[in-house]
Legacy VTK file of the C-alpha trace (Angstrom):
# vtk DataFile Version 3.0
C-alpha trace
ASCII
DATASET POLYDATA
POINTS 96 float
221.242 182.551 -49.898
222.781 180.969 -46.804
221.232 181.601 -43.408
223.264 183.977 -41.272
223.537 182.771 -37.702
222.748 185.222 -34.904
226.068 186.231 -33.362
226.123 188.847 -30.594
227.359 192.144 -32.015
226.397 191.302 -35.602
224.248 193.764 -37.553
221.527 192.720 -39.995
219.185 194.446 -42.435
215.632 193.270 -42.977
214.100 193.375 -46.482
212.275 196.613 -45.492
215.625 198.282 -44.706
215.385 198.168 -40.909
218.786 197.714 -39.242
219.295 195.835 -35.998
222.058 194.389 -33.873
222.012 191.033 -32.114
222.489 191.868 -28.435
221.882 188.454 -26.834
221.196 184.835 -27.691
219.095 183.013 -25.102
219.500 179.300 -25.717
217.239 178.423 -22.768
214.285 180.327 -24.270
215.340 179.693 -27.903
215.286 183.423 -28.709
217.556 186.046 -30.214
217.367 189.446 -28.563
217.831 192.383 -30.914
218.101 196.154 -30.729
217.044 198.166 -33.735
219.056 201.231 -34.722
216.351 203.486 -33.248
216.799 201.797 -29.851
213.749 199.533 -29.954
214.373 196.199 -28.222
212.806 192.984 -29.451
213.283 189.269 -29.701
212.994 186.689 -32.413
212.406 182.992 -31.876
215.114 180.699 -33.269
212.628 178.858 -35.456
211.743 182.083 -37.330
215.314 183.345 -37.803
215.981 181.477 -41.106
212.702 182.761 -42.600
213.483 186.451 -42.121
215.591 186.906 -45.289
218.193 188.897 -43.369
221.377 190.299 -44.847
224.376 190.658 -42.554
225.774 194.181 -42.837
228.519 196.272 -41.296
227.619 198.325 -38.253
226.241 201.728 -39.223
228.769 204.545 -39.253
227.040 206.064 -36.202
226.113 202.812 -34.477
225.744 204.651 -31.162
222.861 206.757 -32.502
220.284 204.934 -30.432
222.153 205.242 -27.146
220.288 207.712 -24.949
222.722 208.380 -22.136
223.364 211.707 -20.486
226.460 212.432 -18.399
224.404 212.252 -15.173
223.270 208.735 -16.165
226.857 207.495 -16.195
227.915 205.569 -13.085
230.894 207.891 -12.467
230.221 211.202 -10.773
233.038 213.374 -12.012
234.283 214.308 -15.465
237.577 212.518 -14.768
235.660 209.230 -14.397
233.953 209.565 -17.798
235.365 207.329 -20.530
237.384 208.982 -23.295
235.146 210.158 -26.071
232.005 210.508 -23.930
231.603 214.222 -24.639
233.747 214.370 -27.778
233.680 211.182 -29.874
237.025 212.098 -31.450
238.760 212.599 -28.085
239.998 208.999 -27.926
241.866 209.273 -31.239
245.617 209.542 -31.177
246.229 213.170 -32.063
249.802 213.086 -33.313
LINES 1 97
96 0 1 2 3 4 5 6 7 8 9 10 11 12 13 14 15 16 17 18 19 20 21 22 23 24 25 26 27 28 29 30 31 32 33 34 35 36 37 38 39 40 41 42 43 44 45 46 47 48 49 50 51 52 53 54 55 56 57 58 59 60 61 62 63 64 65 66 67 68 69 70 71 72 73 74 75 76 77 78 79 80 81 82 83 84 85 86 87 88 89 90 91 92 93 94 95
């Protein structure tokens, strides 16, 4: 099995089934920063990456499941400043 390189935005599954996304690659510190589906943040050293037996997978259907953000946490202060789909995830779809 070929080693999958850590690319920001890529999702991987560990042998135990845990899903995570690569959120940053720090070449100065030789680490890959990851966020697991449950929101847990971690980092993996480059030297250990090939040993992890990771499988690159598609993003989970509800990849935003770990995002804990309430409307009052959003930088904007009014509902008109909220991005489409913030309250209703289907709002951004073209409803024709």
